N, CA and C atoms as a LAMMPS dump frame, in Angstrom:
ITEM: TIMESTEP
0
ITEM: NUMBER OF ATOMS
552
ITEM: BOX BOUNDS ff ff ff
-5.0000000000000000e+02 5.0000000000000000e+02
-5.0000000000000000e+02 5.0000000000000000e+02
-5.0000000000000000e+02 5.0000000000000000e+02
ITEM: ATOMS id mol type element x y z
1 1 1 N 316.648 -200.524 158.957
2 1 2 C 317.193 -200.226 157.832
3 1 3 C 317.389 -201.473 156.892
4 2 1 N 317.185 -201.301 155.637
5 2 2 C 317.637 -202.464 154.676
6 2 3 C 318.168 -202.129 153.382
7 3 1 N 318.412 -202.793 152.948
8 3 2 C 319.401 -202.442 151.369
9 3 3 C 318.319 -201.629 150.553
10 4 1 N 316.978 -202.229 150.535
11 4 2 C 316.324 -201.022 149.413
12 4 3 C 316.315 -199.804 149.892
13 5 1 N 315.944 -199.514 151.067
14 5 2 C 316.115 -198.506 151.986
15 5 3 C 317.267 -197.18 151.835
16 6 1 N 318.424 -197.916 151.658
17 6 2 C 319.526 -197.512 151.365
18 6 3 C 319.776 -197.133 149.98
19 7 1 N 319.403 -197.995 149.275
20 7 2 C 319.614 -197.493 147.915
21 7 3 C 318.649 -196.44 147.14
22 8 1 N 317.556 -196.287 147.944
23 8 2 C 316.293 -195.102 147.773
24 8 3 C 317.114 -193.84 148.44
25 9 1 N 317.795 -193.979 149.371
26 9 2 C 318.385 -192.724 150.199
27 9 3 C 319.536 -192.304 149.14
28 10 1 N 320.418 -193.254 148.635
29 10 2 C 321.267 -192.886 147.602
30 10 3 C 320.827 -192.223 146.386
31 11 1 N 319.638 -192.705 145.941
32 11 2 C 318.997 -192.323 144.793
33 11 3 C 318.423 -190.731 145.122
34 12 1 N 317.948 -190.403 146.246
35 12 2 C 317.599 -189.154 146.182
36 12 3 C 318.725 -188.434 146.519
37 13 1 N 319.823 -188.697 147.081
38 13 2 C 320.975 -187.852 147.166
39 13 3 C 321.565 -187.565 145.77
40 14 1 N 320.974 -187.882 144.651
41 14 2 C 321.778 -187.675 143.495
42 14 3 C 322.99 -188.94 143.296
43 15 1 N 322.801 -190.127 143.797
44 15 2 C 323.946 -191.244 143.765
45 15 3 C 323.353 -192.126 142.793
46 16 1 N 322.588 -192.072 141.951
47 16 2 C 322.037 -193.046 140.782
48 16 3 C 322.806 -193.186 139.599
49 17 1 N 322.63 -194.054 138.947
50 17 2 C 323.474 -194.306 137.665
51 17 3 C 322.617 -193.166 136.786
52 18 1 N 321.331 -192.957 136.58
53 18 2 C 320.799 -192.328 135.665
54 18 3 C 320.773 -190.905 136.271
55 19 1 N 321.219 -190.397 137.464
56 19 2 C 321.265 -188.99 137.68
57 19 3 C 322.728 -188.447 137.491
58 20 1 N 323.541 -189.527 137.401
59 20 2 C 325.22 -189.289 137.203
60 20 3 C 325.359 -188.986 135.787
61 21 1 N 324.733 -189.352 134.977
62 21 2 C 324.816 -189.167 133.349
63 21 3 C 324.873 -187.737 133.394
64 22 1 N 326.185 -187.316 132.283
65 22 2 C 326.348 -186.112 132.29
66 22 3 C 326.684 -185.182 133.098
67 23 1 N 327.039 -185.632 134.424
68 23 2 C 327.157 -184.613 135.21
69 23 3 C 328.768 -184.482 135.387
70 24 1 N 329.194 -184.011 136.57
71 24 2 C 330.63 -183.516 136.448
72 24 3 C 331.483 -184.996 136.631
73 25 1 N 331.132 -185.825 137.803
74 25 2 C 331.771 -187.008 138.026
75 25 3 C 331.825 -188.135 136.505
76 26 1 N 330.687 -187.788 135.802
77 26 2 C 330.682 -188.897 134.314
78 26 3 C 331.638 -188.077 133.543
79 27 1 N 331.554 -187.088 133.423
80 27 2 C 332.579 -186.394 132.723
81 27 3 C 334.067 -186.485 132.915
82 28 1 N 334.361 -186.928 134.179
83 28 2 C 335.788 -186.754 134.569
84 28 3 C 336.091 -188.294 134.659
85 29 1 N 335.156 -189.302 135.283
86 29 2 C 335.528 -191.008 135.438
87 29 3 C 334.891 -191.656 134.401
88 30 1 N 334.089 -191.065 133.213
89 30 2 C 333.758 -191.85 132.087
90 30 3 C 332.741 -192.823 132.479
91 31 1 N 332.159 -193.725 131.381
92 31 2 C 331.203 -194.547 131.435
93 31 3 C 331.402 -195.621 132.374
94 32 1 N 332.457 -195.894 133.07
95 32 2 C 332.611 -197.164 133.696
96 32 3 C 331.691 -196.614 135.011
97 33 1 N 331.554 -195.405 135.349
98 33 2 C 330.709 -194.773 136.696
99 33 3 C 329.013 -194.856 136.348
100 34 1 N 328.911 -195.384 135.41
101 34 2 C 327.445 -195.944 135.048
102 34 3 C 327.183 -197.409 135.073
103 35 1 N 328.318 -198.31 135.362
104 35 2 C 327.867 -199.531 134.926
105 35 3 C 326.984 -200.121 136.01
106 36 1 N 326.239 -201.318 135.754
107 36 2 C 325.341 -201.698 136.745
108 36 3 C 326.024 -202.186 137.848
109 37 1 N 327.081 -203.085 137.609
110 37 2 C 327.708 -204.049 138.517
111 37 3 C 328.311 -202.985 139.67
112 38 1 N 328.751 -201.736 139.449
113 38 2 C 329.451 -201.125 140.535
114 38 3 C 328.235 -200.461 141.565
115 39 1 N 327.13 -200.16 140.913
116 39 2 C 326.125 -199.799 142.025
117 39 3 C 325.078 -200.88 142.349
118 40 1 N 324.6 -201.972 141.644
119 40 2 C 323.778 -203.015 142.096
120 40 3 C 324.409 -204.001 142.492
121 41 1 N 324.317 -204.728 143.616
122 41 2 C 325.127 -205.821 144.047
123 41 3 C 324.848 -207.111 143.357
124 42 1 N 325.973 -207.606 142.879
125 42 2 C 325.793 -209.185 141.868
126 42 3 C 326.73 -209.818 142.786
127 43 1 N 326.859 -211.11 142.496
128 43 2 C 327.486 -211.965 143.185
129 43 3 C 329.294 -211.651 142.911
130 44 1 N 329.457 -211.306 141.801
131 44 2 C 331.03 -211.17 141.819
132 44 3 C 331.222 -209.79 142.192
133 45 1 N 330.553 -208.632 141.978
134 45 2 C 330.78 -207.447 142.62
135 45 3 C 330.793 -207.242 143.994
136 46 1 N 329.873 -208.101 144.63
137 46 2 C 329.841 -207.999 145.956
138 46 3 C 331.078 -208.744 146.847
139 47 1 N 331.301 -209.671 146.278
140 47 2 C 332.561 -210.699 146.635
141 47 3 C 333.893 -209.702 146.408
142 48 1 N 333.876 -209.099 145.409
143 48 2 C 335.096 -208.091 145.204
144 48 3 C 335.227 -206.833 146.396
145 49 1 N 333.632 -206.466 146.641
146 49 2 C 333.582 -205.328 147.364
147 49 3 C 333.999 -205.791 148.806
148 50 1 N 334.032 -207.001 149.25
149 50 2 C 334.19 -207.871 150.504
150 50 3 C 336.051 -207.738 150.489
151 51 1 N 336.372 -208.181 149.4
152 51 2 C 337.784 -208.555 149.266
153 51 3 C 338.531 -207.138 149.367
154 52 1 N 338.048 -206.02 148.951
155 52 2 C 338.652 -204.707 148.857
156 52 3 C 338.097 -203.871 150.359
157 53 1 N 337.223 -203.79 150.491
158 53 2 C 336.794 -202.905 151.708
159 53 3 C 337.189 -203.323 153.469
160 54 1 N 337.173 -204.603 153.258
161 54 2 C 337.343 -205.259 154.714
162 54 3 C 338.815 -205.168 155.058
163 55 1 N 339.837 -205.556 154.107
164 55 2 C 341.308 -205.001 154.394
165 55 3 C 341.5 -203.596 154.596
166 56 1 N 340.887 -202.736 153.884
167 56 2 C 341.417 -201.062 153.991
168 56 3 C 340.595 -200.577 155.309
169 57 1 N 339.218 -201.643 155.978
170 57 2 C 338.697 -201.212 157.189
171 57 3 C 339.444 -201.406 158.171
172 58 1 N 340.105 -202.281 158.314
173 58 2 C 341.03 -202.858 159.24
174 58 3 C 342.29 -201.869 159.175
175 59 1 N 342.703 -201.245 158.566
176 59 2 C 343.739 -200.311 158.821
177 59 3 C 343.671 -199.157 159.888
178 60 1 N 344.32 -199.114 160.91
179 60 2 C 344.155 -198.312 162.104
180 60 3 C 344.355 -196.879 161.473
181 61 1 N 343.749 -195.812 161.912
182 61 2 C 344.441 -194.365 161.821
183 61 3 C 344.582 -193.994 160.176
184 62 1 N 343.746 -194.664 159.318
185 62 2 C 344.049 -194.048 157.768
186 62 3 C 343.269 -192.906 157.608
187 63 1 N 343.722 -191.966 157.254
188 63 2 C 342.89 -190.618 156.929
189 63 3 C 342.071 -191.251 155.51
190 64 1 N 340.82 -190.401 155.2
191 64 2 C 340.172 -190.501 154.041
192 64 3 C 340.04 -191.986 153.543
193 65 1 N 339.805 -193.202 154.561
194 65 2 C 339.758 -194.451 153.908
195 65 3 C 338.619 -194.383 153.115
196 66 1 N 337.841 -193.959 153.355
197 66 2 C 336.249 -194.105 152.408
198 66 3 C 336.565 -193.761 151.034
199 67 1 N 337.371 -192.827 150.971
200 67 2 C 337.757 -192.387 149.584
201 67 3 C 338.928 -193.396 148.735
202 68 1 N 339.927 -193.391 149.703
203 68 2 C 340.629 -194.665 149.356
204 68 3 C 340.319 -195.875 148.865
205 69 1 N 338.853 -196.422 149.639
206 69 2 C 338.32 -197.764 149.275
207 69 3 C 337.723 -197.385 148.014
208 70 1 N 336.885 -196.181 148.06
209 70 2 C 335.801 -196.346 146.879
210 70 3 C 336.865 -196.029 145.495
211 71 1 N 337.872 -195.483 145.724
212 71 2 C 338.876 -195.477 144.225
213 71 3 C 339.041 -196.776 143.965
214 72 1 N 339.785 -197.655 145.059
215 72 2 C 340.266 -198.827 144.431
216 72 3 C 339.127 -199.741 143.955
217 73 1 N 337.856 -199.458 144.618
218 73 2 C 336.358 -200.531 144.515
219 73 3 C 336.339 -200.061 143.128
220 74 1 N 336.134 -198.609 142.498
221 74 2 C 335.881 -198.448 141.532
222 74 3 C 336.672 -198.754 140.236
223 75 1 N 338.219 -198.661 140.47
224 75 2 C 339.073 -199.412 139.704
225 75 3 C 339.137 -200.717 139.339
226 76 1 N 338.79 -201.415 140.466
227 76 2 C 338.737 -202.831 140.291
228 76 3 C 336.997 -203.523 140.222
229 77 1 N 335.977 -202.468 139.789
230 77 2 C 334.745 -202.796 139.376
231 77 3 C 333.948 -203.491 140.563
232 78 1 N 334.374 -203.193 141.923
233 78 2 C 333.544 -203.708 143.071
234 78 3 C 332.338 -202.706 143.188
235 79 1 N 331.52 -203.441 144.19
236 79 2 C 330.32 -202.728 144.526
237 79 3 C 330.633 -201.498 145.236
238 80 1 N 330.349 -200.137 144.837
239 80 2 C 330.708 -199.146 145.657
240 80 3 C 330.044 -198.721 146.9
241 81 1 N 328.453 -199.103 146.92
242 81 2 C 328.064 -198.719 148.167
243 81 3 C 328.188 -199.606 149.157
244 82 1 N 328.542 -200.9 148.941
245 82 2 C 328.953 -201.935 150.102
246 82 3 C 330.312 -201.383 150.275
247 83 1 N 331.152 -201.111 149.836
248 83 2 C 332.873 -200.737 149.933
249 83 3 C 332.466 -199.656 151.022
250 84 1 N 331.808 -198.512 150.635
251 84 2 C 331.524 -197.37 151.103
252 84 3 C 331.056 -197.632 152.8
253 85 1 N 329.977 -198.257 152.748
254 85 2 C 329.475 -198.794 154.127
255 85 3 C 330.157 -199.716 154.977
256 86 1 N 331.111 -200.573 154.445
257 86 2 C 332.164 -201.294 155.281
258 86 3 C 333.078 -200.597 155.711
259 87 1 N 333.351 -199.23 155.432
260 87 2 C 334.431 -198.519 156.047
261 87 3 C 333.616 -197.852 157.418
262 88 1 N 332.484 -198.022 157.586
263 88 2 C 331.938 -197.594 158.922
264 88 3 C 332.021 -198.739 159.999
265 89 1 N 332.509 -200.022 159.558
266 89 2 C 332.978 -200.801 160.538
267 89 3 C 334.034 -200.394 161.446
268 90 1 N 334.949 -199.707 161.053
269 90 2 C 336.178 -199.088 161.439
270 90 3 C 335.502 -197.707 162.361
271 91 1 N 335.436 -197.599 163.602
272 91 2 C 334.842 -196.499 164.192
273 91 3 C 335.438 -196.449 165.716
274 92 1 N 335.054 -195.324 166.443
275 92 2 C 335.644 -195.351 167.919
276 92 3 C 334.915 -196.564 168.841
277 93 1 N 333.957 -196.98 168.441
278 93 2 C 333.249 -197.9 169.176
279 93 3 C 333.908 -198.965 168.775
280 94 1 N 334.196 -199.682 167.906
281 94 2 C 334.753 -200.921 167.262
282 94 3 C 336.352 -200.874 167.539
283 95 1 N 336.821 -199.722 167.877
284 95 2 C 338.318 -199.769 168.015
285 95 3 C 338.489 -200.244 169.162
286 96 1 N 337.886 -200.255 170.13
287 96 2 C 338.12 -201.431 171.495
288 96 3 C 338.422 -202.745 171.184
289 97 1 N 337.771 -203.247 170.227
290 97 2 C 338.189 -204.45 169.921
291 97 3 C 339.232 -204.621 168.682
292 98 1 N 338.929 -203.772 167.784
293 98 2 C 339.818 -203.853 166.534
294 98 3 C 341.315 -203.425 166.707
295 99 1 N 341.514 -202.597 167.606
296 99 2 C 343.338 -202.182 167.81
297 99 3 C 343.839 -203.504 168.621
298 100 1 N 343.158 -203.936 169.782
299 100 2 C 343.971 -204.877 170.621
300 100 3 C 344.006 -206.313 169.794
301 101 1 N 343.202 -206.518 169.062
302 101 2 C 342.995 -207.55 168.092
303 101 3 C 344.362 -207.646 167.044
304 102 1 N 344.35 -206.623 166.449
305 102 2 C 345.467 -206.176 165.293
306 102 3 C 346.626 -206.157 166.053
307 103 1 N 346.911 -205.615 167.31
308 103 2 C 348.524 -205.802 167.801
309 103 3 C 348.344 -207.264 168.153
310 104 1 N 347.703 -207.884 168.939
311 104 2 C 347.912 -209.199 169.454
312 104 3 C 348.451 -210.062 168.176
313 105 1 N 347.503 -209.931 167.064
314 105 2 C 348.063 -210.793 165.894
315 105 3 C 349.486 -210.357 165.409
316 106 1 N 349.414 -209.088 165.264
317 106 2 C 350.834 -208.849 164.855
318 106 3 C 351.918 -209.159 165.656
319 107 1 N 351.791 -209.158 167.053
320 107 2 C 352.728 -209.729 167.71
321 107 3 C 352.775 -211.075 167.485
322 108 1 N 351.848 -211.788 167.307
323 108 2 C 351.996 -213.236 167.107
324 108 3 C 352.654 -213.68 166.068
325 109 1 N 352.559 -213.185 164.906
326 109 2 C 353.332 -213.151 163.746
327 109 3 C 355.029 -212.649 163.737
328 110 1 N 355.053 -211.743 164.505
329 110 2 C 356.361 -211.689 165.16
330 110 3 C 357.023 -212.638 165.963
331 111 1 N 356.236 -213.494 166.739
332 111 2 C 356.939 -214.514 167.396
333 111 3 C 356.701 -214.266 168.799
334 112 1 N 355.885 -213.063 169.386
335 112 2 C 355.906 -213.045 170.952
336 112 3 C 354.954 -214.104 171.368
337 113 1 N 354.95 -214.195 172.543
338 113 2 C 354.246 -215.079 173.739
339 113 3 C 352.78 -214.455 173.618
340 114 1 N 351.857 -215.087 173.16
341 114 2 C 350.404 -214.604 173.343
342 114 3 C 349.872 -214.411 174.682
343 115 1 N 350.266 -215.136 175.909
344 115 2 C 350.216 -214.789 177.439
345 115 3 C 350.5 -213.624 177.824
346 116 1 N 351.696 -213.457 177.412
347 116 2 C 352.357 -212.13 177.989
348 116 3 C 351.98 -211.145 177.325
349 117 1 N 351.659 -211.056 176.088
350 117 2 C 351.262 -210.013 175.443
351 117 3 C 349.922 -209.61 175.707
352 118 1 N 349.033 -210.63 175.907
353 118 2 C 347.574 -210.366 176.427
354 118 3 C 347.531 -209.49 178.026
355 119 1 N 348.27 -210.195 178.694
356 119 2 C 348.437 -209.408 180.095
357 119 3 C 349.132 -207.873 179.685
358 120 1 N 349.981 -207.763 178.785
359 120 2 C 350.411 -206.316 178.73
360 120 3 C 349.728 -205.576 177.922
361 121 1 N 348.606 -205.948 177
362 121 2 C 347.4 -205.52 176.856
363 121 3 C 346.212 -204.712 177.526
364 122 1 N 346.293 -205.879 178.853
365 122 2 C 345.059 -205.688 179.729
366 122 3 C 345.765 -204.661 180.698
367 123 1 N 347.062 -204.865 181.022
368 123 2 C 347.568 -203.858 181.84
369 123 3 C 347.669 -202.21 181.342
370 124 1 N 348.044 -202.022 180.339
371 124 2 C 348.462 -200.841 179.41
372 124 3 C 347.774 -200.984 178.189
373 125 1 N 346.738 -200.62 177.872
374 125 2 C 345.691 -200.635 176.465
375 125 3 C 346.508 -199.356 175.357
376 126 1 N 346.76 -198.333 176.377
377 126 2 C 347.255 -197.175 175.419
378 126 3 C 348.85 -197.89 175.11
379 127 1 N 349.211 -198.382 175.723
380 127 2 C 350.463 -198.901 175.166
381 127 3 C 350.704 -199.382 173.572
382 128 1 N 349.448 -199.853 173.333
383 128 2 C 349.403 -200.51 171.824
384 128 3 C 349.797 -199.354 170.602
385 129 1 N 349.512 -198.188 170.839
386 129 2 C 349.776 -197.163 170.091
387 129 3 C 350.836 -196.273 170.327
388 130 1 N 351.923 -196.695 170.962
389 130 2 C 353.169 -196.11 170.992
390 130 3 C 354.067 -196.363 170.012
391 131 1 N 355.122 -195.714 169.892
392 131 2 C 355.844 -195.921 168.812
393 131 3 C 356.693 -197.337 168.539
394 132 1 N 356.922 -197.921 169.929
395 132 2 C 357.367 -199.314 169.552
396 132 3 C 356.272 -200.559 169.248
397 133 1 N 355.22 -200.077 169.125
398 133 2 C 354.059 -200.837 169.026
399 133 3 C 353.422 -200.769 167.721
400 134 1 N 353.76 -199.518 167.148
401 134 2 C 352.838 -199.376 165.807
402 134 3 C 353.092 -200.386 164.756
403 135 1 N 354.294 -200.936 164.681
404 135 2 C 354.733 -202.038 163.646
405 135 3 C 353.878 -203.253 163.781
406 136 1 N 353.7 -203.635 164.913
407 136 2 C 352.832 -204.902 165.151
408 136 3 C 351.6 -204.514 164.925
409 137 1 N 351.068 -203.149 165.486
410 137 2 C 349.902 -202.658 164.923
411 137 3 C 349.168 -202.981 163.495
412 138 1 N 350.197 -202.346 162.758
413 138 2 C 349.88 -202.262 161.233
414 138 3 C 350.009 -203.661 160.862
415 139 1 N 351.007 -204.491 161.483
416 139 2 C 351.476 -206.052 160.611
417 139 3 C 349.921 -206.818 160.898
418 140 1 N 349.497 -206.422 162.393
419 140 2 C 348.21 -207.211 162.551
420 140 3 C 346.884 -206.751 161.849
421 141 1 N 346.995 -205.603 161.406
422 141 2 C 345.906 -205.055 160.956
423 141 3 C 345.974 -205.597 159.02
424 142 1 N 347.116 -205.675 158.856
425 142 2 C 347.368 -205.961 157.243
426 142 3 C 346.969 -207.799 157.321
427 143 1 N 347.568 -208.417 158.663
428 143 2 C 347.044 -209.91 158.353
429 143 3 C 345.443 -209.994 158.403
430 144 1 N 344.875 -209.342 159.729
431 144 2 C 343.514 -209.513 159.821
432 144 3 C 342.617 -208.998 158.626
433 145 1 N 342.972 -207.9 158.053
434 145 2 C 342.138 -207.294 156.919
435 145 3 C 342.347 -208.364 155.62
436 146 1 N 343.538 -208.713 155.317
437 146 2 C 343.961 -209.58 154.416
438 146 3 C 342.726 -210.928 154.392
439 147 1 N 342.863 -211.549 155.961
440 147 2 C 342.273 -212.344 155.919
441 147 3 C 340.849 -212.679 155.78
442 148 1 N 340.234 -211.332 156.549
443 148 2 C 338.603 -211.23 156.729
444 148 3 C 338.396 -210.932 155.203
445 149 1 N 339.29 -210.151 154.348
446 149 2 C 338.653 -209.746 152.875
447 149 3 C 338.516 -211.107 152.203
448 150 1 N 339.384 -212.118 152.424
449 150 2 C 339.375 -213.412 151.682
450 150 3 C 338.446 -214.131 152.043
451 151 1 N 338.135 -214.244 153.446
452 151 2 C 336.923 -214.968 154.115
453 151 3 C 335.549 -214.46 153.405
454 152 1 N 335.681 -212.886 153.558
455 152 2 C 334.344 -212.535 152.573
456 152 3 C 334.047 -212.852 151.299
457 153 1 N 335.286 -212.773 150.678
458 153 2 C 334.778 -212.876 149.272
459 153 3 C 334.441 -214.421 148.872
460 154 1 N 335.185 -215.326 149.584
461 154 2 C 334.69 -216.738 149.223
462 154 3 C 333.449 -217.097 150.152
463 155 1 N 333.114 -216.537 151.22
464 155 2 C 331.55 -216.631 151.624
465 155 3 C 330.601 -215.958 150.684
466 156 1 N 330.815 -215.014 150.722
467 156 2 C 329.848 -214.578 149.24
468 156 3 C 329.638 -215.071 148.326
469 157 1 N 330.679 -216.001 147.539
470 157 2 C 330.596 -216.634 146.192
471 157 3 C 330.141 -218.057 146.405
472 158 1 N 330.253 -218.475 148.047
473 158 2 C 329.563 -219.568 148.397
474 158 3 C 327.955 -219.36 148.569
475 159 1 N 327.713 -218.665 149.296
476 159 2 C 326.422 -218.427 149.456
477 159 3 C 325.548 -217.764 148.555
478 160 1 N 325.949 -216.96 147.51
479 160 2 C 325.128 -216.305 146.446
480 160 3 C 325.149 -217.207 145.382
481 161 1 N 324.327 -218.068 145.207
482 161 2 C 324.536 -218.709 143.831
483 161 3 C 323.57 -218.075 142.937
484 162 1 N 324.238 -218.32 141.554
485 162 2 C 323.614 -217.623 140.365
486 162 3 C 322.461 -218.561 139.972
487 163 1 N 321.203 -217.964 139.695
488 163 2 C 320.263 -218.818 138.911
489 163 3 C 320.663 -219.651 137.749
490 164 1 N 320.66 -220.935 137.751
491 164 2 C 320.457 -221.418 136.44
492 164 3 C 319.946 -221.063 135.138
493 165 1 N 320.515 -220.87 133.994
494 165 2 C 320.09 -219.841 132.996
495 165 3 C 319.725 -221.148 131.842
496 166 1 N 318.131 -221.4 132.005
497 166 2 C 317.56 -222.653 131.049
498 166 3 C 317.324 -221.767 129.821
499 167 1 N 317.717 -222.666 128.654
500 167 2 C 317.736 -222.177 127.305
501 167 3 C 316.075 -222.243 126.967
502 168 1 N 315.66 -220.983 126.465
503 168 2 C 314.308 -220.912 126.167
504 168 3 C 313.955 -221.72 124.417
505 169 1 N 312.94 -222.568 124.659
506 169 2 C 312.825 -222.906 123.131
507 169 3 C 312.051 -221.787 122.578
508 170 1 N 312.037 -221.942 121.184
509 170 2 C 311.272 -220.929 120.197
510 170 3 C 309.953 -221.088 120.488
511 171 1 N 309.341 -219.89 120.27
512 171 2 C 307.841 -219.903 120.334
513 171 3 C 307.009 -221.42 119.363
514 172 1 N 307.452 -221.399 118.417
515 172 2 C 306.998 -222.098 117.467
516 172 3 C 307.086 -223.658 117.745
517 173 1 N 308.245 -223.892 118.515
518 173 2 C 308.755 -225.406 119.154
519 173 3 C 308.005 -225.504 120.081
520 174 1 N 307.887 -224.466 121.288
521 174 2 C 306.796 -224.789 121.954
522 174 3 C 305.62 -225.097 122.003
523 175 1 N 304.889 -224.651 120.932
524 175 2 C 303.552 -224.989 120.379
525 175 3 C 303.615 -226.103 119.894
526 176 1 N 304.745 -226.659 119.085
527 176 2 C 304.586 -228.029 118.478
528 176 3 C 304.671 -229.079 119.495
529 177 1 N 305.54 -228.972 120.997
530 177 2 C 305.678 -229.69 121.739
531 177 3 C 304.3 -230.076 122.501
532 178 1 N 303.588 -228.863 122.698
533 178 2 C 302.468 -229.021 123.12
534 178 3 C 301.104 -229.018 122.456
535 179 1 N 301.088 -229.247 121.068
536 179 2 C 300.478 -229.94 120.774
537 179 3 C 300.804 -231.537 120.428
538 180 1 N 302.178 -231.744 120.313
539 180 2 C 302.52 -233.379 120.388
540 180 3 C 301.614 -233.875 121.696
541 181 1 N 301.964 -233.081 122.566
542 181 2 C 301.521 -233.84 123.963
543 181 3 C 299.908 -234.018 123.891
544 182 1 N 299.155 -232.919 123.677
545 182 2 C 297.784 -233.273 123.281
546 182 3 C 297.288 -234.144 122.412
547 183 1 N 298.019 -234.777 121.488
548 183 2 C 297.71 -235.877 120.473
549 183 3 C 297.984 -237.026 121.33
550 184 1 N 299.195 -237.035 122.018
551 184 2 C 299.482 -238.44 122.607
552 184 3 C 298.505 -238.658 123.771
């Protein structure tokens, strides 16, 4: 499954810019819904998608996180499909790694000893979601989310280089230059 397959699937489901024109969502949200940068990944919109999507993904037990993330992405003109699919990084299979990592980072920020907390997490994994530990869990998720979002933003901007725009010579000037080369 690659990006083209995903975009074709979204198009079949009626989530293309052309199929949304004049529909219910277009009448409610306006022309911003039809902008190209929201639907087609570009350097800046993809970087903003990581900056928005990863922090929201890291927040545990957030109801309707996809709706919330897409709303923020729409408002800040980030790539909607990428933000939506980033929310699937937070699922029950990844919670085994995500929740302890968030808890340990939260406890580290609060000044706890890492080795003692590590032993506590391994001894009682369900203890990280009890009342006394939820503050550390959410603090760690905010720190990890913001950190991963900023890293994703700058990594995308670093890796995705825009092609340099070369000025095109007018047709008459190009013909004159070629004629001069032939003469010389």
